[in-house]
C-alpha positions in Angstrom: 117.7 244.6 37.2 117.3 241.1 38.6 120.9 240.3 37.6 122.2 243.5 39.2 120.4 242.7 42.5 121.8 239.1 42.5 125.4 240.4 41.9 125.1 243.0 44.7 123.7 240.4 47.1 126.6 238.0 46.2 129.2 240.7 46.9 127.5 241.6 50.2 128.0 238.0 51.3 131.5 237.3 50.0 133.4 240.6 50.6 133.5 240.3 54.4 135.3 237.0 54.1 138.1 238.7 52.1 138.3 241.9 54.1 140.6 242.9 56.9 139.7 244.9 60.0 140.9 248.3 58.8 140.8 250.3 55.6 142.2 253.7 56.7 143.3 254.9 53.3 140.0 254.2 51.5 138.0 255.7 54.4 140.0 258.9 54.5 138.0 261.9 53.4 138.3 263.9 51.3 139.4 261.9 48.4 142.5 263.2 46.6 141.7 261.9 43.1 141.9 264.4 40.3 142.7 268.1 40.5 139.4 269.1 38.9 137.3 267.3 41.6 139.6 268.7 44.3 139.2 272.2 43.0 135.4 271.7 43.3 135.7 271.0 47.0 135.5 267.2 46.4 131.8 267.7 45.5 132.0 265.3 42.5 129.6 262.4 43.1 126.9 263.9 40.7 129.5 265.4 38.3 131.7 262.3 37.7 132.0 263.0 34.0 135.8 262.5 33.5 138.2 259.6 33.7 138.2 259.7 37.5 134.5 258.6 37.6 135.6 255.1 38.5 136.7 256.4 41.9 134.0 258.9 42.5 130.9 257.3 41.0 131.3 254.5 38.5 127.8 255.2 37.1 129.3 258.4 35.6 131.4 256.3 33.2 128.5 256.3 30.6 128.7 260.2 30.2 131.0 260.2 27.2 131.9 258.1 24.2 135.4 256.8 23.7 138.5 256.6 25.9 139.8 258.9 28.6 143.2 258.5 30.3 144.2 260.4 33.4 147.0 260.8 35.9 147.4 263.0 39.0 150.3 264.2 41.0 150.7 265.9 44.4 153.7 268.0 43.4 154.1 270.3 46.5 154.5 269.3 50.1 155.3 265.7 49.2 157.3 265.3 52.4 153.9 264.9 54.2 152.6 262.2 51.9 152.8 261.3 48.2 149.6 260.4 46.3 149.6 259.8 42.5 146.4 258.0 41.2 145.9 257.1 37.6 143.3 255.4 35.5 141.6 254.8 32.1 137.9 254.8 31.3 136.1 253.6 28.2 132.4 254.2 27.3 130.4 253.1 24.3 126.6 253.1 23.7 125.6 253.1 27.3 128.3 250.8 28.7 131.4 251.9 30.6 134.6 250.2 31.8 137.3 251.4 34.1 140.6 250.6 35.6 142.4 252.7 38.1 145.1 252.6 40.8 145.4 254.5 44.0 148.6 254.4 45.9 150.1 256.6 48.7 153.6 256.7 50.2 154.4 258.3 53.5 151.1 257.7 55.3 150.7 256.1 58.6 149.2 252.9 57.2 152.3 252.1 55.2 151.9 251.9 51.5 148.2 251.5 50.7 147.8 250.4 47.1 144.4 249.6 45.5 143.4 248.6 42.0 139.9 249.5 40.9 137.9 247.6 38.2 134.6 249.3 37.3 131.7 248.7 35.1 128.7 250.9 34.3 125.4 250.6 32.4 122.8 253.1 31.3 119.4 251.7 32.4 117.2 254.2 30.6 116.9 257.8 29.5 117.6 259.2 33.0 119.3 256.6 35.1 122.7 254.8 35.1 124.3 252.3 37.6 127.9 251.3 38.2 130.0 249.0 40.3 133.7 249.3 41.2 135.6 246.4 42.8 138.6 247.5 44.9 141.6 245.2 45.4 144.3 245.9 48.0 147.7 244.9 46.8 150.7 243.7 48.9 153.9 245.7 49.4 156.6 244.9 48.8 156.0 242.4 46.0 158.2 240.9 43.3 155.4 240.5 40.7 152.7 242.8 39.4 149.4 242.2 41.1 146.4 242.5 38.8 144.0 242.0 41.7 145.1 241.6 45.3 144.4 239.9 48.6 141.5 242.1 49.9 138.3 243.0 48.0 135.7 245.6 48.7 133.3 247.5 46.4 131.5 250.8 45.5 128.0 251.0 44.1 127.1 254.1 42.2 123.9 255.6 40.8 123.4 258.6 38.5 120.0 260.3 37.8 119.6 263.0 35.3 116.0 264.3 35.1 116.9 267.4 33.2 119.8 268.3 30.8 121.3 270.7 33.4 120.5 268.8 36.6 122.0 265.6 38.0 121.9 263.6 41.2 124.4 261.0 42.2 124.8 258.4 44.9 127.8 256.4 46.0 127.5 253.5 48.5 130.9 252.4 49.8 132.0 249.1 51.4 135.3 249.7 53.1 135.6 246.9 55.6 133.6 244.1 57.2 129.9 243.7 56.5 127.7 246.1 54.5 128.2 249.7 53.7 130.2 252.2 55.8 129.5 255.5 53.8 126.7 256.8 51.7 127.4 259.9 49.7 124.6 261.8 48.0 125.3 264.6 45.6 123.7 267.0 43.1 125.1 269.1 40.3 123.4 272.0 38.4 124.7 273.8 35.3 123.6 277.3 34.2 125.3 278.8 31.2 129.0 279.0 32.0 128.5 278.1 35.7 128.3 274.8 37.4 127.4 274.2 41.1 127.7 270.9 43.0 127.3 269.7 46.5 127.9 266.4 48.3 126.9 265.1 51.7 128.7 262.0 53.0 126.8 260.0 55.6 128.4 257.4 57.8 126.4 254.2 58.8 128.6 253.9 61.9 127.7 257.2 63.6 130.6 259.4 62.4 130.0 263.1 61.8 128.5 263.8 58.3 130.8 265.6 55.8 129.8 268.4 53.5 131.4 269.3 50.2 130.5 272.2 48.0 132.0 273.4 44.7 131.5 276.0 41.9 133.0 276.2 38.5 133.0 279.2 36.1 134.2 279.0 32.5 134.6 282.6 31.3 136.1 280.9 28.2 135.5 277.3 27.2 139.3 276.6 27.5 139.8 278.2 31.0 137.5 277.0 33.8 138.0 278.5 37.3 137.0 276.6 40.5 136.3 277.2 44.1 135.2 274.7 46.8 134.7 274.0 50.4 135.8 270.5 51.4 134.5 269.6 54.8 136.1 272.5 56.5 139.0 273.2 54.1 138.8 275.7 51.2 140.0 274.7 47.8 140.8 276.6 44.6 141.5 275.4 41.1 142.0 276.3 37.4 142.1 274.2 34.2 143.2 274.4 30.6 141.3 272.5 28.0 142.5 272.3 24.4 140.9 269.7 22.1 141.3 266.3 23.8 143.9 267.5 26.4 142.7 268.8 29.8 145.2 269.9 32.5 143.9 270.9 35.9 145.5 272.4 39.0 144.1 272.6 42.6 145.1 273.7 46.0 143.5 272.6 49.3 144.1 274.7 52.4 144.3 272.0 55.0 145.8 272.9 58.4 148.6 273.3 59.2 149.7 273.6 55.6 148.5 273.6 52.0 148.8 270.9 49.3 149.0 271.3 45.6 147.8 268.8 42.9 148.0 268.7 39.1 146.3 266.2 36.8 146.1 265.6 33.1 143.5 263.9 31.0 143.7 262.7 27.4 140.4 262.1 25.5 140.2 260.2 22.2 
């Protein structure tokens, strides 16, 4: 714990030196990472049990053993904006590692492109902690950028007091000093049902955001989802077969709707 505190304190001091004044793409809510999370109304901070955990809550990376690969695609209404995140997560005996990329084309801020590097550690029977460093990359560029010119971070916690109950917390540094958003979530599973809720709180006086989701798996291979994402309804469905998971989601944002599909491979 002493080492973790020292690392967090170090990041708190150095990140503002590297940061710029605006981080519009990272501060946009809701997140559009993973069709499963989107189908759950973006209430995913306490769930975070798939390969997108490095974006949602890096502490969730310890919830499986082995490797998970994922990619997502906004396949309808791409004339508005295009958003295709991807990543890979690995977990073994209470440790987790993550790499992911978020890039958007057609948004007002140009071509926002961020590489995520995450690490997680199980701290006991009930608690896990995680950290994701986020590097903004330049566009255009003639060479591949493993890191970038702007660095920020996310700090995640996961608490599981009961086998069917979890609590999650994500603290986000998006720009300047300190933390701009604190998201607190809970997830509860009962038989074939799962319910989740997130509340995102701004440290800068912005209006809090509410995300609520429900998942029903009448068959293990066919989960159905419904969510409410800070004023917009979402629906989703998935297909799971062995180590292959394919998910679809639609978010009813005014004045139009957007459709997403994502795939995850587990091995």
